[in-house]
N, C-alpha and C positions, 0 to 999 in steps of 0.2 A: 500343327498336327498333334494328336495325342499318342502317348506311349502305352495306353491301357491295352492289356491283352484281351482278345475276344475269347469268350467261352466257346466250346464246340458248337453249342446251339446257336449262338450269335453268328458264328462263322457260317454255319449252314444257312441261316436266314439271309445273310449277305449274298451268298452264292445263288440261292434260289431267287432272290429279288432281282439280281442282275440278269439271270438267265430267263426270267419271265418278261416277254416282250411287252406285256401290258403294265409292267411295274406294279403288280398287285401285292401290297404289303400283307394283306390277310392270307392270300394263297401262299406267299413265301413263309409266313409264320407257321402255317399248317404243315408245309413241307419240311420245315425245320424241327417239327415235333412239338410245337406249342399247342396247348389245349384248344379244341374247336370252340369252347365256350367263350373264350376271350381273345381269339386270334386277331380279330379286327383291331381291338384296342391295343393289343400287344404289338402288332405290326406298326401301328402309328407311334407308339412309345419308342420302339426300337429306332425308327427313322429320325427321332429327335435327338438321339445320343451322338455326340461328336465322334466317338471312336467307331461307331457304326457307319456314319456318313463318310468318314475317312476311308474305311475299308471298301465301301461301295464305290467310291471314286477311284480307288486303286484298282479294283477289279474291272471297272469299266475301261480304264486306261489300258490295262493289260489285254482286255478283249479287243480293243481297237488296234493295239500293236500287233496282236496275233493275226488279225484279219488283213493287215497290210494297209488299212485305211490311212493310218497316220503317216506311213512312209510315202504314200502317193500324193500327199498334200503339198 
């Protein structure tokens, strides 16, 4: 796992991506405040970064824990 800190915009992207049931990187980039001109490409680039992947994984695990799904397995 990486120790790199997320910028506020990267953090917003991760939260928006996890909350979007369709896992739409472009929509998450727009919600995080990235430009509409390059949101599709920026969303793709963000998903390639190890620290972004790690945060998305952490947020997904947290969401599962909160929902009780993990405890019921």
